[in-house]
N, C-alpha and C positions, 0 to 999 in steps of 0.2 A: 757907350759910356766908357767901357774898358779900353777900347782900341785907340791907339794914338796918343795916350796920355803919357806925360813924362814926369819924372821926379823933380820937384822944385828945390828940395833941400835934402839933407842927410837924414832928417827925421823920418821914422817909420810911421806912415799914415796911410790914408786911403789911396794916395798916389802910388805909394810903394806897393800896395795891394794890386793896383791896376798893372803895374810893371810886372809883378809876379805872375798874374793871370795871362799877360801877354806872352811871357816866357813859356808857360804851360801850353798855350795855344800854338805858338809857332815852333817850339823846339820839341815838346813832348807830345804834341798832337792830341791833347785832351779835348773831349767833346764839349760843345757849347752848353749842353745840359749840365755836365759836371762842373764846368766853369762857373755857371750861375749859382750852383750850390756852394762852391768854395767862396765865391764873392760874398754871398749872404752871410756865411759863417764868419769870414774874416772882418767884414765891415762891422758886424755885430760885436766882435771882439775889440776892434779899434774903438768903437763908441763906448764900450764898457770901460776901457782903459781911460778914456777922456773923462767919463763921469766919476771915476774913482781916483783921478789924479795919478794914474800909473803911466809911465813912459814905456811903450812897447819895446823901445830900444834896449831898456835895462830891466824889463819885467822878469821877476823871479818865478820859480816853479809854483810856489804857494799862491802867487797872485793869479797865475793862469788857473790854478785849482779853484780859486774863488769864483772865476768866471764860469767854470764847469759846474761848480756847486749851484750857482744862480740858475743855470739852465735846468738843472734837475729840480730845483725848488719850484720853478715855474711849471713843472709837470711835463717837460719835454721827455719823450721816450728815450730809453737808454741808447738805442741804435742811432738816433739823431744826435744825441750828445756825443757819442763816440765819433760820428762823422765830423762834428765841429772840432773835436780834439785832433782828429786826423788832419783836418784842414790847417789848423794852427801848427801842428807838428811839421807838416810839409813846408809851410811858409817859413818857419824859422830855420829849417834845414837848408832852404834856398838862401836865406840871408847869411848863414854861416859859410856856405859854399862860395859865395861871391864877396866875402869879406865885409859884410854889412854888420855882422855881429860875431863875437868870438865863441859863443856857446849856444846850445839849443836848450832852453829852459823846459821844454816839453819832452825831451828825449826819454826820460825815465818815468814819465807819468803813464799809468796803466789805464786801459779802457775800462769802462763800467761793465759789470756783468749784465748780459742781455738775457732776460728770461726766455726759455725755450717754449715757444708757442707753436701749435700746429696750425698750418694755413687753413683758412676757411675755404671750403669747396662744396660743390654740388655733386650728389650721387648721380649715377648715369640717368636714372629716371627723372630726377629733378632737373637735370640739364636739358633733357629732351623736352620736358614741359616748358622750361624757360625759353628755349629756342622757338617754340610754337606760339608764344605769347603775341608776337606781332600779327599773326594771322587771326587771332581771336580778340585781342584787346581793342582793335579799331582806333588806335591813337598814332600820333606822329606820322611816320612815313614807313608803313609796314614792309614794303619791298626792300628798302635800304636797311631797315633795322634788323630784319631776319638775316640778311647777308652779312651785316656787320657782326652780329652776335655769333653766327656760325663760323665766320672767318677767324675771329679772335679765339674761339674755343678749339676749332679743329686744327689750327696751326700753333696754338699756344703763344699768341702774340702779346707783347707788352702794348700798352695803350699808345706809347710813342711810336712803336713800329707800325701799328694799325693806321694812324693818321698820316704817316709818311709813305704808306704803300701806294705805288703808282701803277698805272696801266702798263707802263713799259717794263716794270719789274716782274710781272706775272706771266705765266705761260699762256699761249693762245688758247689752249684747251682748259684753262683755269685750274689745272691740277696742282699748281703750287707756284712758288716764285722766290725771289731774293728779297730779304729785308736787311736793314741796317740796325743792329742792336747796340747795346752799351759799348762804349769805347770805339764807336764807328766800325764794329766788327760785322762783316757780312755773313749771312748764313742762308741756307735754303730751307724753306718750309713747305708743307704740303696741306692741301685742302681736301676735306672729305667729299664724298659724292654729294651729300646734302648741302655742303657749303658751295660746291661748284654750281649746283642747280639754283641755289638762292642768288648767287652772284650773277649768273646768266640771266635770271629773271629781272634782276635789279638794273642791269646795264642799260637797257633801252630807256628806262625812266631817268636814269642818271644823265644820259646824253641829252634828253629833252630839257634838262634844267641848266645845262652849261650855256653861259652867255658867250656869244662870238667875240665880244670885246674883252672878256675875262676868262679865257680858256684855262683849264687846269688838267694836269695829268694824274692828279690824286684820285685813287679809286673811290674813296668815300667822300661825298660832298654834302653840304647842308641844303636847305630848301631853296636858298638863293643861288645855288650852283657853285659856291666857293668851297675851298677845301675845309673839311670838318676839323674842328679844333679838339684838343684834349678835353677841355671843359665841356664841349658839346657831346663827346662820347660818354663822359661821366654822367651827364644829365640824362641822356637817352637810356642808359642802363638803369639809372635810378628810377626813372618813370616806370619801367617794366618790373623792377624789383618791388615797387609799391603794389603792383597789381598781381604779383606772383603768389602771394599768400605764404611764401616761405619764411620761416622763422630764423632767417640767417641774414647776415650783412652781405648782400650781393652787390659787388662793384666790379668794374672791368677786370681787375687782377684776379677776381674770383674765378673767372672763366679760364684764365691761364693756370691757376692752381688746379682746377678741375681737370683740365687737359692732362697735366702731369700725373695727378693722382690716378686717373683712369688708366693711363699707360702702365704705371707701376703695378696697379691692381691686376692688370691683364698679363703680368709677367714680363713686361718689356725690361731689358737690361738697363740699369740705372745710368750707365755711360751713354747709351743711345738717347735716353731722355735728356741727359745733360746737353748733348749735341743739339737736340731738337729745340731745347729751351734757350740755347746760347749762353749757358752758365759758364763762367770762367773757372769756377771751383766746383769740384765734385761734391764737396760737403754741403753746398747750397742745395744741390739736387737731392741729396740723401735724406733730407727731411721728409720727402714724400714716401720713403720706405717706412718711416715712423707712423705716417698716416695709415698705411696698410696694416701695421702692427696693431695700432689702436682699434682698427676695424675688427681684426681677428680676436683681440681681447674681448671686445664687446659681444661679438657673436658667441664666443666661448662662454662668457658669463651668463648669457641669456639661455643658451641651449643645453649646457651640461648640467645634469641633475644634481651633481655634487658641488657645483660651483656656487657656494653661498658666501664665500669670502669677498672682500672688496678687492677689485682688480686695481693694481697700482700701475 
């Protein structure tokens, strides 16, 4: 939809958005995933302008604030609202740069405050039990599911990295491999001994599912032998979460959070954890040090005989 579209007039509309996205793709090298997010934000803003009889060409700061206010009123999370604001800010910056508009109405608008929340994770024992579920639950495809869960956890993979993981990208001994993360950045990840064993056990079953007329290099496949999808991974993890008995929201990213938390708890340097996770900013990784601090506070509150005060 975005590719190959041209601007038919000087008016700022969906065609202008397509042109901007084309610029980000070809000149800035922005990933397709990020482009889709920007497209959704900007098209939503353009539609808002149409519905409120606002011309994006001459929109004022307070009119953009009205759009942001609507998103918040609809219950959108602060982080998502800030992403939409960032999308609009970048769009207008581009318009100004190429003479399509004289000023950026979003330049001085501040992001919403995002509540600091600790990531949901599983303790080491909980994670071990969760990884064993495919062996005991007797559902779906146990060999694949155990390999999938352990690969995500032991390497700290994002769900997008898992589904694009290919046989060519991993070592012959299954000790690790290269993944493409956010911003198309490549990094090396490692698989634990348990993950290696699970993947080795799964591979023969995987090969038997692959159709000669539809070969794929992707490591994880569905029952029909095609590449597994993001939605498919979410559904698989959800099925095991239902059977886990855990009073936590277990989803694919929970396994990544657990990986990082366990490394920090074991004393791993936060910069090493940042590298393993593929975080661009150290501040993103440092939240896992707060998880460890919360654990220490709770242990202290329960164990110390004089600790009767509320731990803040």
